N, C-alpha and C positions, 0 to 999 in steps of 0.2 A: 413348209420346209421340205416337202416332197420326201418325207421320211421313208416310206416303203421302197420307192424307186432308188433312193440313195443307199439303202441297206443292201439292195441287190447289187448295186455298183461296187460296194465295198467287198462283197463276196467275190465278184468277178476280179477285182484288183488283187485280192489275196491269192486267188487261184493263178493269176498271171504272174505274180511275184514269186510264188512257190508252185511251179507247174505240177510237180508230182503229188501235191496234196490231195487226199481223197476223203479224209474225215476231219470235220471242223467242229470244235466245241463252241457252242453259241451260248453266251451268258445273256439272259434277258430277265427283266422284271415284268412278268406277264400281267401284273395288276395294273400297270400303266396302260391306258387305252391305246397308245401308239405302238406298244410292244407287239401285240398279236399281228398287227398289220405288217410290221417289219419281218416277223418270223414267217408269215404266210408268203410274202413276196420272195424271201430267200428260199423257202421250200420249193416254190414254183421254178426257181432258177437252178436249184442244186442239181437236179437230174441232168440237165443239159451240160452242166459243168463237170459232171462225173464226181460229184461231191455228196457225201452223206453228212447230214447235220445231226449233231448231238446236242439237243436243246435242253438247257437246264434253267429252271425258274429260280431266280435269286431274289428272295424276299428281304433278306438282311445281309449285312456284310459277313455275318457268321456262316452263311451258306456257301461262301466262296471256296474255302478249302475242300469241302465235300464235292463240289462241282468239278474242281480240278482233279481230285482223286478219281472220281467217276470217269472223267475224260481220259485219264491215264489208263484205266482199266478197259475203256472202249477204244484205246489206241488212237486218241485224237492226235492230229498232226498239225493243227493250226487252231487259232482262236479268233473269234469275232464277238465283240460286245455290241449289243444294240444301243440305241441312243436314248438312254435314260440317265437322270441325274445321279442315281446311285453309283454308277460306274465312274462318273466324274469325281464324286466325293471320295470314292475308294480307289482312285486311279493308281496310287503308289502300290497299294496292296495287290491290285489286279496285275500290274506290270511285274511286280516281284514274283507272283505265282506263275505268270507266263514264263518268266525267265527261269525259274526253278524247274518247271516242267518242260523247258526248252521248246515252247510253242511260238512259232511266228504268229504275230497278232496284228489284226486290223481293228482300229478304234474309230469311233464316230467323231471324236473331237481332237483337234490338234494339240490341245493342252495335255492330253494323255501321252503324247509322244515327246513334245518339247519339255514338259515339266516332270513327267514321271518315267521317262526312259522306255516307253513303248516302242514297238517297231515301226508301225505305219498308221497314218490316219488319213481319212478322206472326209473333208468337212466343208461346210459353206464358207465362202470367202467373206468374212464378217466386215472387213473394211469396205468392200463393195456394197454390202447391204446398208451400212451406215451412210455411205455417200448417197445411195438411192433414197434412204429415209430423209436425208436433208432436203432433197428436192421436193418431197411431199410437204415437209414443214414450210418450205418457201412458198409452195403453191397455196397452202392453207392460210399462211400469213398474208398472202395477196388476195384472199377472199374466196378461194375454192372451198366447197363444202366437202368435208372428209368422206361423206357417204357417196359422193360423185366420183371419187378417185378409185381407179381399178386396183384390185388386189394383185400383187406381184409375187411371183415365185423367184427364188434365187436363180441366178443364171451363171454365176461363177463359183467354182469349187477349188479347193486346194488339196493336193496330195503331198504329204510330208512323210519323209523316210528318215529314220534314225540309223545312220551307218554304223555307229558304235554298237547298237543293239544287234544289228545284222551280223557284225563281226563276232560278237559274244555268242551268238547262236550258231556260228559256223555257216551262216547262210550267204550264198552268193546270189546277188540280185543282178539280173541282166542289165547291160549298159543301156539298152533301148528302154527298159522300164525306168531306170534312174533318170534318163533324159526327160521323162514325162513329169517328174516330180517338180513341184513348185518350190519346195524347200528340202534341202538335204542337211541333216544335222550330223556333224562330224565329231 
């Protein structure tokens, strides 16, 4: 799923949507093997973007309020959650805390925007993946050996922006950025 590369892209998109941002609170469940890869990739990109990352390891949902409090003390200006299931399960709580602390947020899953009122998400285009998976099923049913089929990475991604959340945050997102969105929630 190209997780480290996509984590970096999410940071770039957050910086582009909120150009003045310089301190980003990063929520990550570092026990998940993919989390340190995402954090490392974002750390490598942060300096060139003029962003300082405030990384907080979230082990349980009970750690969320303290991370947001620490982010406020460290004057966080934005939020980025890494791609772990904990943040999907806790999407309503994370979005509520981001709104309370007035942090523009970039999420890894579109459900966090569409369902929980988050600001933005940059995610794999799942319908495209499903179509591509169907071609593999077709090839296997026609006799291809699964071990002979190449592994494929996602090639299509979706940027979703919640305009209601942007308005609630008092955030003006540039027209050129909005035009790049695959979906605008009004």
